[in-house]
C-alpha positions as CSV (number, residue, x, y, z in Angstrom):
1,M,18.3,162.8,82.5
2,A,20.1,165.8,83.9
3,L,17.9,167.9,86.2
4,I,19.5,171.0,85.3
5,N,18.9,172.7,81.9
6,L,22.5,174.5,81.2
7,E,21.7,175.4,77.7
8,A,19.0,177.9,79.0
9,F,21.7,179.0,81.9
10,R,24.8,179.5,78.9
11,A,21.8,181.1,76.3
12,A,20.6,183.9,79.0
13,P,21.4,187.2,78.5
14,L,24.1,188.7,81.1
15,A,23.6,192.2,82.2
16,T,26.7,194.4,83.1
17,E,25.8,197.7,84.7
18,P,25.8,198.7,87.5
19,F,26.6,195.2,88.2
20,Q,27.0,191.3,86.3
21,Y,23.5,189.4,87.1
22,S,21.7,186.8,85.3
23,L,18.2,185.8,85.1
24,C,17.0,182.1,83.6
25,P,13.3,180.9,84.0
26,D,14.1,177.8,82.9
27,F,16.8,176.5,85.1
28,L,15.1,173.3,86.0
29,N,14.3,170.9,83.1
30,T,11.0,171.1,82.8
31,D,9.9,167.6,83.4
32,E,12.0,167.1,86.8
33,A,10.7,170.4,88.6
34,Q,7.9,168.9,89.9
35,A,9.7,166.1,91.4
36,I,12.8,168.5,93.0
37,R,10.1,170.6,93.9
38,R,8.1,167.8,96.1
39,D,11.6,166.3,97.4
40,F,12.5,169.9,98.6
41,P,12.4,169.6,102.5
42,E,10.3,171.0,105.1
43,I,11.4,174.3,107.2
44,A,9.7,175.1,109.7
45,H,11.6,178.0,110.7
46,P,12.8,181.2,109.1
47,G,17.0,181.7,107.9
48,L,19.2,180.0,106.3
49,Y,19.9,176.2,106.6
50,P,22.9,174.4,105.3
51,V,21.0,171.3,103.4
52,E,22.9,168.8,106.5
53,A,20.8,170.6,108.9
54,T,17.4,169.2,106.7
55,S,16.1,166.5,105.2
56,P,16.0,166.9,101.4
57,G,14.2,163.8,99.6
58,P,16.5,162.0,97.2
59,K,15.5,163.8,94.2
60,F,16.8,167.4,95.7
61,Q,19.7,165.6,96.7
62,E,20.3,165.0,93.6
63,L,20.1,168.2,92.2
64,I,22.4,169.7,95.2
65,R,24.6,167.2,93.7
66,E,24.7,168.5,90.5
67,L,24.7,172.1,91.0
68,T,27.7,171.4,92.6
69,S,29.5,169.6,89.9
70,P,32.6,170.1,87.8
71,R,30.0,171.3,84.8
72,V,27.8,173.3,86.3
73,T,31.3,175.4,88.1
74,A,32.6,175.6,84.3
75,A,28.8,177.2,83.1
76,F,29.2,179.9,85.6
77,S,32.9,180.0,85.4
78,E,32.4,181.2,81.6
79,K,29.0,182.9,82.0
80,F,30.8,185.3,83.8
81,G,34.1,185.5,83.5
82,V,35.6,184.8,86.8
83,D,37.8,181.3,87.4
84,L,35.8,179.6,90.2
85,T,37.7,176.2,89.5
86,N,39.5,175.6,92.8
87,R,36.6,177.8,94.3
88,P,34.8,176.1,97.5
89,T,30.9,176.2,97.2
90,M,28.8,177.1,100.0
91,V,24.9,176.0,99.8
92,T,22.0,176.8,101.8
93,L,18.2,176.7,102.0
94,R,15.6,179.0,103.2
95,G,11.8,177.5,103.3
96,R,10.0,180.5,105.0
97,C,10.4,184.3,105.1
98,Q,9.6,186.4,108.1
99,E,8.6,190.3,107.9
100,K,12.5,191.7,108.2
101,D,14.2,189.6,105.5
102,G,14.9,191.0,102.1
103,R,16.3,194.6,104.0
104,I,18.6,195.9,101.3
105,H,22.4,194.6,100.9
106,T,25.2,193.6,98.5
107,D,26.4,190.3,99.5
108,S,29.6,189.5,101.8
109,E,33.2,190.0,100.3
110,A,33.9,186.3,101.1
111,K,31.3,185.6,97.8
112,L,32.4,185.8,94.5
113,I,29.1,184.4,92.6
114,T,25.7,183.9,94.4
115,A,23.1,182.3,92.6
116,L,19.3,182.0,93.9
117,L,17.0,179.0,92.4
118,Y,13.3,179.0,93.7
119,F,11.1,176.6,94.6
120,N,7.6,177.9,94.9
121,D,4.4,177.6,92.6
122,G,2.7,180.4,91.0
123,W,3.6,183.4,93.1
124,E,1.4,185.8,93.1
125,A,2.2,188.2,96.1
126,E,3.7,191.4,95.8
127,G,6.4,190.4,99.0
128,G,9.0,188.6,98.2
129,R,9.9,189.3,94.8
130,L,13.7,189.8,94.6
131,R,14.3,193.1,93.5
132,L,18.5,193.6,91.9
133,L,18.6,197.5,92.6
134,G,20.6,200.5,90.7
135,S,21.1,202.0,94.7
136,D,20.6,201.3,97.6
137,N,16.7,202.2,97.1
138,L,14.3,199.7,96.7
139,N,12.5,201.7,94.6
140,D,15.5,201.7,91.9
141,I,14.4,198.7,90.2
142,I,16.5,197.0,87.4
143,A,15.1,193.7,87.2
144,E,12.4,192.5,89.3
145,V,11.9,188.4,89.6
146,P,8.9,186.5,90.6
147,P,10.7,183.1,92.8
148,N,8.7,181.2,90.7
149,L,9.5,177.3,90.8
150,G,12.6,176.9,88.1
151,T,13.4,180.3,88.2
152,L,17.2,181.4,88.6
153,V,19.1,184.5,89.7
154,A,22.3,184.6,88.8
155,F,25.2,187.8,90.1
156,K,29.3,188.6,90.7
157,R,29.2,189.8,93.4
158,S,30.9,194.1,93.9
159,D,30.5,197.0,96.1
160,K,26.9,198.1,93.3
161,S,25.0,194.5,93.9
162,F,22.5,196.0,95.7
163,H,19.3,193.5,95.9
164,G,16.7,192.7,98.5
165,H,12.7,192.7,98.7
166,E,9.5,194.0,100.1
167,P,8.0,192.0,103.1
168,Y,6.9,188.7,103.1
169,I,5.8,186.5,105.5
170,G,5.3,182.6,104.9
171,V,6.4,179.8,102.6
172,R,9.2,181.1,100.6
173,R,11.7,178.3,99.0
174,Y,14.3,178.7,97.6
175,V,18.8,177.2,97.6
176,M,21.5,179.8,97.5
177,I,24.9,178.7,95.9
178,N,27.5,181.1,96.4
179,W,31.2,180.7,95.4
180,M,33.4,181.8,98.1
181,T,37.1,183.4,98.1
182,S,38.2,180.2,100.1
183,G,37.8,177.4,102.1
184,L,37.5,178.9,105.1
185,A,35.5,181.8,104.6
186,A,32.6,179.1,103.4
187,Q,33.3,177.0,106.9
188,R,32.7,180.0,108.6
189,E,29.5,181.4,106.9
190,L,28.2,177.3,106.8
191,M,28.5,177.5,110.8
192,R,26.9,180.4,111.7
193,H,24.1,179.2,109.8
194,K,24.0,175.8,111.7
195,L,24.4,177.4,114.7
196,S,21.5,179.4,113.8
197,A,19.1,176.3,113.0
198,Q,20.3,174.6,116.3
199,T,18.9,177.7,118.6
200,K,15.8,178.4,116.9
201,K,14.4,174.0,117.3
202,M,15.9,174.0,121.0
203,L,13.7,177.5,121.2
204,N,10.9,176.0,119.1
205,Y,11.2,179.5,117.2
206,A,8.6,180.6,115.0
């Protein structure tokens, strides 16, 4: 059984202004969501981690294989009208949020498409809800996304793709998939995240 509900993703509306984005609250197959959630790796510190810097369980590893498969790339290509066929993917994980996270930004030009898939049960906090914005003002909200289990938000990077969230400290789990402009750009960003993860482990950062 597929872990991902691509039919739900294809059916999800695509907004085009002020930038292209789509929200899919049931991106994970309902029968598999909790098993995938249980296999999300334990991450003790804030920051983004390459998958290989963590220890996910088998069901989560299977999910990563699906997320980086040609059929998923084809679905995202169709959704956003961008040929991603030969574009490298970069996959990173976050397990914890710190106060400085969520600052408004548009993503680097090295990223073509960003997708965030969340793994949190029953999110009730006001902070930590991703806001897609009409400007670099956190209250200029065009959509707000609670990071609930199985919810996916994806957008095409542009100079207007502002997003951020109110401060939150604690567990906030997601996997981020980026289709990149080049393999070199992906390697450079992954190396930066890998070095950061190693430094935090060495310093026992909390």
